N, C-alpha and C positions, 0 to 999 in steps of 0.2 A: 105561342106566335100572338103579338100585339092583333088586340081588338078591331083595329082597320084592315089587317091582314086577314081575319078571318071572314069580316063584311065580304072582304073584294071576293074571297076563295067563293063563298054564299050564292053571291049573286051572279057567277059566272058557270059554276057549277054544270047549271043543266044545257047551256052551250057546249060543253066540252066534251069528249071521248072519255069514256073511265081513265083509260093509260096517261092522256092529256090530265087530267086531276091530279093524279098519282105524280106526275110531274112537276105542275104547277104548286102543289103542296110540298114537296122535298121542297122546291128552290124557297116559299115561304118559310118552311121550317129551316132550311139553312142561313136565315136570316136574311132573306129577299133577294140573296144573289150565290149566282153558283156556276160552276161550269159543267159542262157535261159528265166529267168526271167526278165531281163531287155528288151528282145525284147516281151516278153508277154505284158509289158507295154507300151513298143512303138508301137507294132503294134494292141493291147488291140484284140488279138488270143488267144484261149485256147490252154494253153500247150504241148496234143498232136497233135497239129496242128504244132507247130514248131518243134518239136523232130524229129520227120522223115525228116523234110528238115536241120535240122541240122546232121541228119546221111548221109542226099546224099549227102552236101557242105562238109563233113569231109571227106567221101568216094573219092570223088572229088579233094580232095586234095588243097579246098578253103578257108577252115578255117583249125584252129587245136585247141588243146590243148592248151593254155598256160601255164599250171602247177603252175599257181595260182587259188584260189577257192574264191568265193564269197558266200554270205548265200543265202539261199533259205526263202523264208516266215516261213516256218518251224523252221528255225535257223537251219539246217543240211546245209552243206556244199555242194557248186555246182561250176564246170566247169566253167572258163572264158576262151570263144573261143575268138580267133583271127582270122584277115582276112591274107590267106597268099599272096605272091604277087609270 
């Protein structure tokens, strides 16, 4: 992870729940952009455990929709989330 990403992560760590921190860190480790399914694979969590954390991070303006789309395992489009500085 780049130092700027580490600094950003450390500065918001206290503001986020433990699971939000793990999801935020996963997105950072995955290059700063990831789909819910990328995060699922990285953390080995169920989708329903991640989706609520995505919502929390989005509301706290820590991640945002890139406008790009990835593919879910079923072949449907899914949002690619990115870290917001």
